N, C-alpha and C positions, 0 to 999 in steps of 0.2 A: 314148746307152748305150753303155757301154764293153764290151769282151770279157769281163771277168771277171763282169759281170752276166749277161751271156748264158750263160756257161758255168756258173756257180752254178745258175742257173735250170734249165738242162737236165740238170745233175747231180742235184739234189735230186728232181726230176721223175722221172728215170729211175730213181733209187734207190728209190723207192716203189714203182714198177712191178715191179723187179726182186726185192724183197723180198716183195712181194705174190705173185709168181709162183712163187718158191721155196717159200712156206709152203704153197701150194694146188695144187702141180704134181701131187701124187698123188691129188687128190679126183676121186671119180668124178661127172663132169658129164653122164653119160648117162642118169641116172634123174630122176624128177619131184622127189623130196626132195633129191638131191644138187644139182642146178642150181638149184632156185627157193628151197630152204631151208637151203642149206649142210650138207646131211646131217643136220640136226638136232643139231649138234655146236657151237654156238656157246655161250661161256662168259660171264659177267657183264662182264668188262672189255672184251671185243670188242662185245658187244651196246650197252653204254653209249657206246663210242666210235663206233660206227656211228650209233647214234641221234643223237647230238650233231652228227656231221659230216654227216648227212643234213640235219639241221635248219639247222646254222649255216654257211650258204653265203653266196655274194655278194649275193643278194637281200636276206639279212638284214644284212649288213655295210653295203650300200650303201642300203638302204630305211630301217632304223631309225636309222642315223646321221644320214640325210637327216632323218628325224623329229625328232632331238634337236636338230639345226641350226636347223630352223625353227620347233619349238616347245619341248618341255622333255622331262622324266623322265616324263611321263605316259604315253609310249608304252612304258615299262618293262613295264607290265601285261600286254603279251603274252607277255614273258619269265618275269617272276617267277611269275605264277600258273600256268605250265606245270608248276611243281613239284607243285602241287597235283593236276592231272589226271594226272600220272605216278604219283601215288599212287593214284589210283582205278584207273589201268591195272594197276599191280602188285598191288592187294589185291583187285580185283573182276573186271575184264575179262581179265586174263591167265590166271588159273586156269581160267575157262571156255573160252577159246580152246584152251588146251593139253589140257583135258580131252577135246575131241573130236578134236583133232589137226588141225584145219583149216590150209589152205594159204593160204586167202584168206577175206577177210570176206564177200563175196558166198556162199561155200561155206555159212557158217552161216545167211544169210539163206535159202537153199535148203531147209535142214533144218528151220528154223524155221517159215517160210511156205511159198513154192512156187518154182517155176522162174522164173515171171514176175517176182516181186520179185527174185530173184537177177539176171535179164537187166537190169531196169531199173538197179539199182544198180551193176552192172558197167558199164553204158553211161554212167552219171554218172562213174564213176571214169575211165574211157578217155577221156572227153571232157575232163574237168578236167586230166587229166595231159598230154594231147596239144596242147590250145588254151590252157591256163594255166600249169600248173607247169613243164612241159619248156622251152617259149619263155621264161617269165620268169626261169628259173635261167641259161640261156645269154646273155639280154639283161643281166641284172645283172653277170654274169661278164665279159660283153663290155665293158660300161662301165668296170668295175673294172681289169681287164688292159690295156685300150687307153688308160686314162689313166695308170696306173702305168709303163708302158713308152714312152709316147708313139709307138704303133705307126704313127700317120699319118706322122710325121716320118721314122721308121725305113724305112718302105717307099716313101715318098714318094707317098702317095695321099691322097685326101680322109677325113676323119674317118668318113663314112658308110660308105666302102669299107673303111676298116680296121676298123670295128666288125663289119662282116659277115666279114671274114677270121677275126677272132678268134672269132666266133661258130662259124663253121663249122669251124675247127680244135678248138675245144673239144668241139663235138658229135661230131665224128669219133674223137677219141681217148677219149672218155666212152663212146661206143658200143662200141669195142673192149673196154673194161674190162667194161662190163656183158654184152655179147652173147656173149662167148667166154671169161668167166671164172665166170659165174654169181654167186650172192649171196655165197659165201665169199670170192671175190677182192675183191667190192665191200666187204664187212665189213672185211676185214684191211686194205685201203688206206685204209678210211675211219679205222680206229683209228692207223694210222702217222701220216695226214694231221692227225688231231684233235690229236695231241701237239704237231705243229708249229703248228696253228693256235692252241692255247692260248698258246704261248710268243710266237708272233707278233703275235696279238692283244692279249695284255696289255703287250706292248712297246709299241705305238701309244700308249696313252694315257699311258704313264710318259714317254716322249720327248716326248710333246705338253705335259705338264705342266711338263716341265722347259724347254721353250722359253718356255711362258706365264710361268714364274717366273725368266726370265732366268737360267737355269743350276741353279735349285733346285727340286726337285719339290715341297717343302713350301710354298714360296713360290707354286708354281703352283696347288696345291691351295688354298690361302688366297684367291688370286684368284678361282678357279673359285667358291667358297663365298660370297664377300662382293662380287662384281661379278655385276650380273644374277642375284641369287638365285632369282628366279622359275623360271629354267631347271632348278634342282635340284628343284623341287617337283613330286613324282609325284601329288600330290592334286588341286590346283587350279591347276598350272601352265598355261601356254598350249600349245596343240596340238591335233590332231584326234582324241583318244582321251580324252573326258570320263571321270573316276573312276567315274561310276555305270555305264558300259558293262561294268566288270568283272563285275558281278552279272547281267548280261543276255548280250549276244553274244560278249564276250571269253571268258567261262567255256565257253560253248558251243562256240564255234570250237575253243579248245584242248581240250575234252574229244573233239571229233570227231578232232582232228589226232593227239594222243597214244594214243587208245583206239580209234580206228576207220579211220583213214587206212592203206590198205594199203601206201604207201610206207614208213611208219613201222612198224607193228605187225608187218610180214613179218621184221623182224629179231628181235623176241621170239618169233616163231612157231618161229624156227630154234634156240631154246635148247635145250639137250642136258637140262634139267630144269627144274621151276619154280623151285627156289633160285637157279639161274644167271640165269634169266628176271628174276626180282624183283630180284635184285642190279643186273643191268643197268639194268633202268628205274628204280629208286631212286638209283643213283649218278647216272644222268643227271638225275634231279630236283632232286639237291643242287646239281649244277653249273649248272643252268639259271637258279638263283636269282642266281648271281654274274655270269652273261652280261651283263647291263647295262653292266658297265665295259668291256666290248669293243663292245657294239653302240649305246651310246647316248652314253657320255662322250665318245668321239672326236669326234662330231658337235657336241657342246655346246663342245668345247675349240677345234673349228674355226671356230665362231661367234666366240669371244673373240678368235683370232688373225687370222682372215682373212674375218670376216663380210662385209666390203664389196667383197671380191674375187672370191666364188663366186656365180656367176650362178644355179645351180639346185641345189636341196637334195640331190639324188642324186649330185651331184659332190663333196660336203663331205669324204666318207671319203678317196677316191683322192686329193683335193687335199692334204689333210693329210699322208698317208702319204708322198707325193712329197716333201714338204718338211721332215718331222721324221727321217724314216728315213735313218740313214747310208747312202751309196751302196754301201759294203761289203755291207751287207745287203739290198740291193734284190732280188738274184736270188733268195735264200733266201726272203724274205717273197712275192715273186711266185710261186714254186713253191708255197708254203702256201695262199695265195690260188687259185691255178689248182687245187691239190688239192681245196679246198673246193667249188669250183663243179664239179669233176669227180664229187666225192662225191654231191652232191644230184643231179645229172643222171643218174649211175649208178642211184641208188636208185630214182629216179621210173621211169626206163626198164626196170630190172628188174621193178619191180612192174607196171608197163604190160603188159609180155611174159607175166608170171606170170598175171594176170587174163584175159587173152585166150585163153592156151593152157588153163588150167583150168575158166573160166567160160564160154568162148564156143566155141573150136575143137572140144574134145573132147565137151563134153555136146551141142552143136548140130550141129557139121558132120561129125565122124567119131569117134563114140563107142568104136570098137574101135581106135584108134591106140595103139601102143605107146609107151613112155616116150621111147626114143631119137628117134623121129620127132618126138614132141612137142616136145622140146627144139629139134630143127631148126626146127621151124614157130615157135618163140618167138623164135630168132634172126634169122629173116627178118622177122618183124613188128617186132622191135627195130631192125632196119635202116631198114624203112620209116619208123617213127615218127620216128626220129633225123633223116632227111633231112626230114622233115615240119616238125619243130619248128625246124630250122635257118632254114627260110624265113620261118616266122611270127615269129620272135624280134625281128627289126628293126623290126616293126610296133608294138612296145610303147612307142616312144620318146616318145609325147605324152600320158603320164599326167599330168592335171592337178595331183592332190594328192600326187604322188610315188608312187614305185614300190611300196612296202609296202602304202600304203592302197588303191591300185588292185587289187592282188593279193587283199587280205582281202575287199573288196567283191564282187569278181567270184566268189569261190571259195565266197560263201554259197550260189549256186546248187546246189552239189554237196554242201557238208559238213553243212548243218543238216539237210535231209532224210534223209541216210545216217545221221546221229547218232540221228535220231527212231526210225527203223525198227530199228536196232541195239539201242537202250537199251530199246525197248519189247518188242523180242524176247526180251530177257534178263529183263525185269522183270515180264511177263505170261506166262501159259500158255495163254490161250484167245484172244488177240487174233487175229482171221483175216487172211488175206493180201490180202484187198480192203481192210481198213482200211489197210494199209501203203502200197497203191498209191495210194489216195485221197489221202492224207497227202502222198505224195510230190509229186503233180500239183498239190494245192492251194498247197503251198509254192512251188513253181516259178511257178505262174500268179499268186500275190499278190505275189510278190517282183519279178515283172516289171512289174506293174501300179505297184508302189511306185517303180520305177527310171524307167519311161518314160511313165506316164501320169498319175498323181496327184503333184502337187507338195506333197509333205508335209515339214513341218519337223521331222521326227524323225530322229535319227541311225541309220544303217543297222544298227548293232549292236542298238540297242534294238528295231529291227523284226525283227531275228533272234530276240530273246526272245520277243516277241509272236507270231510265227507258230510259233515251237516249241511254244508253250503251246497254240496252236490245233490243231497237227498231234498232238500228246498227245491233246487232247480228242476228235479225230476218231477215233484209233485205240481209245481207250477205249469211245467210243459204239458204234463197230463191234463190239467185243467182247462188248457187251450184247445188241445186236440181232441179230447174226450170229456167235456164237462157235464156235470150233473143236469138232468132234465129240468128239476127244479132247484132254486138256490136253497141251501139249508137255513132254517129259521128255527132257532131255540124257543122253547116253550116254558113259560112260567108255571110250574105244577103247584105252587103256593104251599109246599111243605114247611117252610120257615119264613119269618120276616125279613125281607131284604133291604131295610132301611140301614144305610152305612153308619158307621162310627164317626163322630163328629171329628175327632183327633186322629184318624187314619192317615191322612196327608201330611199333616204337621209332623207326627211321629216318624213317617216316612223320611222327611227331610232330616230328622235327627239322626236316623240310621245312615243315611248317605254321608252325612258330615262326619260322624264318628268314623265310617270306613276310611275316608280320605285322611282323617286325622291319625289314624292307626299307622297309615303307610307313611306319613310325614315324620311322626315320632321316630319309627323305626327304619330309618334311612340316614343317609349322610346330612340331609336337609335337618334332621333332627338331633338325636343325642349319639348317633353312631360315630365313633372315632372323634369325638369333639370333647377337647379337654374341660370346657366350662358347660358340661352337658346339663347340670341342675337349671342354670339359669335359661338355657335355650329351652328345657322342658316347661317351665314356668311359663315364658311368654308365648310359646306356641300354644300351650294348653289354654292360656287366657284370651288369646286372639280367636280361637276356634269357639270357646264357649260363647263369647259375645256374638260371633257371626252366625253360630246356631240358633242361638235365643232369637236374634233379629228375624232369621228366616222362619222360625217357628212362629212367630207373633205375625209376620206379613202373610203367611200362608193361610193362618186361621182367620185373619181380618177379611182377607179376600174371598175365600170360600163362604164365609158367613154372608156377605154381601151378596155373592152370587145366589146363595140359596135363598135369601129373602126376596131376590128379584124375581126368582123362578121356582116358587115353593111346590108346585105341582108336576113339575117335570120329574120323571122316574129316574133314579140315580144308581142304576144297575152297576155301572162301572166305576162307581167311586167319583164322578163328577161333581155331584152336589152332595156336600156332606151334612147331615141333619145332625141335629142335638140328641142325645141318647133319649 
């Protein structure tokens, strides 16, 4: 690795830090809202950028491209269906969250159920962040950066030692961002890094196609479509994500991730009003549908180019990058990749500190603590959990089905029970706290039996769906047997303006249509195994474009008529869309 590569890496990494500091230097970080929610001043663009970069990190680049290398486009269901769940967040969950001015998801559960439910879900969040999310982000980032820069050779150490050094360095730098900068510094750096990640992430498949096509991108696309066409089949192609799981576990996991996961929703909690929150969430939903170009196509291209040379699927992405990216851009891309790792790590760490302070330390240990001291406690906790994650991360190296599959299967212990109680908390008025607690413990027990006792030939994502239905039934029965004495009624605390975005529903229609379009294109109905795939692509794209535009206009006209007919009706749930 030459001096220019190192210099450009340091330059771009430092540039992001300096810009983030400059923008946030006057922020008041001594208050609860200022440190944990960015002063409730985040705009749509910042929210979208932070959401995307919190999500699109090294574990995505490494894990999903590994799935593409070993399987096919079936794994794109994790990304493409995220658009639909972001629609749910924008139209249903976010207005409710902002109405009560919550800082954390467990705060809602305390208001809806009781302190015991809040404590259980907080524990689930903190365990998942400290034992799974933070270590996996560091491990995946360590693999990518270590391989990209050949750190072992640079430092003259073993691969295992170099991996630990990269993990430790990433953890320490990320900790400084999150611990001393608060949410706004994290969100601003996310947005800046997000632009670089989109540019760099799209550049890799283009360069890979150029190599595959012997200098021609179009020839590379032709090779990608006609050779091993099963790799582009998102419906029945090979892989560890069957198409049927979209309608069970994948939909549930994505609904949790985008609507209930503190690491994600905290960005939207910091919105200056509902309009900006909905913009950010739905902008992110539109972009997520296009993300497989970055997160799966490089892995498939690596299969075509270097399939026999790559020993493990999780090495596919960094192997491709190291061979197709010009040396002059290596430093820039390394900085972008490093920024993506920092983003996810910062976001998870900030969320962990927020929940510990708001849901554990203040209500249980010191109810009378002032905001300034509480922020200091959050920084101490963030430091501790950073050190813990650094030492746990290297232990993830032996995941048998690849990093991404490992992460999703383990996270089931935490995400599905949380989704059940949050969803039922909003959907029902008299379901009691005991129902929520029984449902959580039932899920954890049943999923443990599935993993370690009973040898069932059922995909874990289908098990999620089955257990989800069981948990919902448990809570409904509890509501019949022992209902709350008083029906739950949510209060509007007036923290932010709840006027909805005029284009929220029309944009949601576009997201839904784009999701269907992606699955039609990457199936035998579209370009897969079709000799005349170019003409089919143009015809299908044209039909979907016309239909989507028509639905967009019809939705906008109908809601405007409804808004004019009843201008005084409060539109909390997005029923009446007002102009900005």
